[in-house]
C-alpha positions, 0 to 999 in steps of 0.5 A: 470467510467472505470474498472481501475478507479473503481479498483483504487477507491477500492484500495484507500478505502482498503488502508484507511481501512488497515491503520486504522486497523494498527493504532488500532492494533499497538502501534507505526507506525514503528510496522505497517511499519515492518508488512506491509514490511514483508507482501509485501515481502511475497506476492510478493515472493509468486507470483514470482514477481522479487525484481526489479519489487517490488521496482519499484512499491513501488518507483512509489507509494511513488512518487505518494503520493507527488501529491495524498496524499489527495486521500489516507488520506481522 
């Protein structure tokens, strides 16, 4: 397994853990989404990521879910 594959696998596992945590700590999905949006904006701003780069990354991830949804939800 290459380093990139390992990082992707770990990221997917961490994403599943985060979604499980959010479902346990927030009554409604919109509350989880709002919390994640604030965190994503704060982190990206903190590391100096331009908004255009953030939006491109979020768009790519969103579009990738169309073909990789099973990987994230398993």
